[in-house]
C-alpha positions as CSV (number, residue, x, y, z in Angstrom):
1,X,0.0,0.0,0.0
2,X,1.5,3.3,-1.0
3,X,0.1,5.1,2.1
4,X,0.9,2.6,4.9
5,X,3.7,0.6,3.2
6,X,1.9,-2.7,4.0
7,X,2.2,-5.6,1.7
8,X,-1.4,-6.2,0.6
9,X,-1.2,-8.7,-2.3
10,X,1.3,-10.3,-4.7
11,X,1.2,-11.2,-8.3
12,X,1.2,-14.9,-7.4
13,X,-2.6,-14.4,-7.2
14,X,-4.8,-13.8,-10.2
15,X,-5.6,-10.1,-10.3
16,X,-8.7,-9.2,-12.2
17,X,-8.6,-5.5,-13.1
18,X,-11.9,-3.7,-13.1
19,X,-12.5,-0.1,-14.4
20,X,-8.8,0.7,-14.3
21,X,-9.4,1.3,-10.6
22,X,-9.5,-2.0,-8.6
23,X,-8.3,-5.5,-8.6
24,X,-10.6,-8.3,-7.5
25,X,-8.8,-11.4,-6.3
26,X,-10.7,-14.7,-5.8
27,X,-9.6,-16.3,-2.5
28,X,-9.9,-19.7,-1.0
29,X,-10.9,-20.9,2.5
30,X,-8.0,-23.0,3.8
31,X,-7.4,-24.9,7.0
32,X,-4.5,-23.6,8.9
33,X,-2.9,-24.9,12.0
34,X,-4.3,-28.5,12.3
35,X,-0.8,-29.9,12.7
36,X,0.8,-26.8,14.1
37,X,3.6,-27.2,16.7
38,X,2.8,-25.2,19.8
39,X,5.7,-22.9,20.5
40,X,4.1,-21.4,23.6
41,X,2.7,-18.3,21.8
42,X,-0.8,-17.1,22.5
43,X,-3.1,-17.2,19.5
44,X,-4.0,-13.8,18.2
45,X,-7.5,-12.5,18.9
46,X,-7.8,-11.4,15.3
47,X,-7.4,-14.9,14.0
48,X,-10.6,-16.1,15.7
49,X,-12.0,-17.7,12.5
50,X,-13.8,-21.0,12.5
51,X,-12.0,-23.5,14.8
52,X,-12.3,-27.1,13.5
53,X,-12.5,-30.3,15.5
54,X,-8.8,-31.2,14.7
55,X,-7.6,-27.9,16.1
56,X,-7.3,-26.2,12.7
57,X,-8.9,-23.0,11.6
58,X,-10.7,-22.1,8.4
59,X,-9.1,-18.9,7.2
60,X,-9.2,-17.0,3.9
61,X,-5.8,-17.5,2.2
62,X,-5.2,-13.8,1.2
63,X,-6.3,-12.5,4.6
64,X,-4.0,-15.0,6.3
65,X,-1.0,-14.7,3.9
66,X,-0.8,-10.9,4.1
67,X,-1.8,-10.7,7.8
68,X,-4.8,-8.5,7.1
69,X,-6.8,-7.6,10.2
70,X,-10.6,-7.5,10.4
71,X,-11.8,-4.0,11.2
72,X,-14.5,-4.4,13.7
73,X,-15.5,-7.0,16.3
74,X,-15.7,-10.5,14.8
75,X,-17.4,-11.9,17.9
76,X,-20.3,-9.5,17.6
77,X,-20.2,-9.1,13.9
78,X,-19.9,-5.3,14.1
79,X,-17.8,-3.7,11.4
80,X,-15.6,-0.6,11.4
81,X,-17.8,1.1,8.8
82,X,-21.5,0.5,9.6
83,X,-22.8,3.0,7.1
84,X,-21.9,4.0,3.5
85,X,-21.3,7.5,4.8
86,X,-18.7,6.3,7.3
87,X,-16.9,4.3,4.7
88,X,-17.1,7.2,2.2
89,X,-15.3,9.4,4.7
90,X,-12.4,7.0,4.8
91,X,-12.4,6.4,1.0
92,X,-12.4,10.1,0.1
93,X,-9.4,10.7,2.4
94,X,-7.6,7.7,1.0
95,X,-8.3,8.5,-2.6
96,X,-6.9,12.0,-2.0
97,X,-3.7,10.5,-0.7
98,X,-3.4,8.1,-3.6
99,X,-4.0,11.0,-6.1
100,X,-1.2,13.0,-4.4
101,X,1.1,10.0,-4.6
102,X,0.2,9.5,-8.3
103,X,1.0,13.2,-9.0
104,X,4.3,12.9,-7.1
105,X,5.2,9.9,-9.3
106,X,4.5,11.9,-12.5
107,X,1.0,10.7,-13.4
108,X,-0.6,13.0,-15.9
109,X,-4.1,14.5,-15.6
110,X,-5.6,11.8,-17.9
111,X,-4.3,9.0,-15.7
112,X,-5.6,10.6,-12.6
113,X,-9.0,11.4,-14.1
114,X,-9.3,7.8,-15.4
115,X,-8.5,6.4,-11.9
116,X,-11.0,8.8,-10.2
117,X,-13.7,8.0,-12.7
118,X,-13.0,4.2,-12.4
119,X,-13.1,4.3,-8.6
120,X,-16.3,6.3,-8.6
121,X,-17.9,3.8,-11.1
122,X,-16.8,0.8,-9.1
123,X,-18.1,2.3,-5.9
124,X,-21.5,3.1,-7.5
125,X,-21.9,-0.2,-9.2
126,X,-20.3,-2.7,-6.8
127,X,-19.7,-1.3,-3.3
128,X,-22.8,0.9,-2.6
129,X,-25.5,-1.6,-3.7
130,X,-23.8,-4.4,-1.8
131,X,-22.4,-2.5,1.1
132,X,-23.9,-4.6,3.9
133,X,-22.2,-7.7,2.4
134,X,-18.6,-6.3,2.7
135,X,-16.1,-6.9,5.5
136,X,-13.2,-4.5,5.9
137,X,-9.6,-5.3,6.6
138,X,-6.5,-3.3,7.3
139,X,-2.9,-4.2,6.5
140,X,-0.5,-5.6,9.0
141,X,0.4,-2.1,10.4
142,X,-3.2,-1.5,11.2
143,X,-2.8,2.0,9.7
144,X,-6.5,2.9,9.0
145,X,-5.4,5.9,6.9
146,X,-4.0,3.3,4.5
147,X,-5.9,1.0,2.2
148,X,-8.9,-0.8,3.6
149,X,-9.3,-4.1,1.7
150,X,-12.8,-5.1,1.0
151,X,-13.9,-8.8,1.4
152,X,-17.1,-10.2,-0.1
153,X,-18.4,-13.4,-1.6
154,X,-19.2,-14.2,-5.2
155,X,-22.7,-14.9,-6.3
156,X,-22.2,-18.6,-5.5
157,X,-22.1,-17.6,-1.8
158,X,-19.0,-19.8,-1.3
159,X,-16.1,-18.1,-3.1
160,X,-14.6,-15.2,-1.1
161,X,-12.9,-12.3,-3.0
162,X,-11.1,-9.2,-2.0
163,X,-11.2,-5.8,-3.7
164,X,-8.0,-3.8,-3.7
165,X,-7.5,-0.2,-5.1
166,X,-5.1,-0.6,-8.0
167,X,-3.4,2.8,-7.8
168,X,-2.9,2.3,-4.0
169,X,-0.3,-0.4,-4.8
170,X,3.3,-0.1,-5.6
171,X,5.2,-2.8,-7.5
172,X,8.2,-4.3,-5.9
173,X,10.7,-6.5,-7.6
174,X,11.8,-9.4,-5.3
């Protein structure tokens, strides 16, 4: 994330670009920790996903791999952004920071307008009508001024996917 510096995703996942504004990435539910060796560390409260009979937990691969943290209270199901207005407050501030970073990196007015238009289009068509279905995650640093990753499920009700703001990412060669 260009604001927080958190690692949000890698190109080892299939990134589906939408409206030149976001990537949608299909995720998988995986079982983690069934045969884990106990090293005496306490389990993190944020990792309170479904605990299975064999001691493993069902987690979403992208959330687990990039140590994304649920914004809200998983036990009660409350979310960090309960209304579209609350989320829009965050999103506007974040988009302003991304736009500033784009300008600093030499993006021209056309690129910036395309990003802003694509982001508005995606919000209007995908996020706003389905707002109640999204969960919100922060990167490892928990910097809520950085990117908030959106998690939802495909129409099949089984396949989780995350939405990540394209221009909020920086490419790193490893």
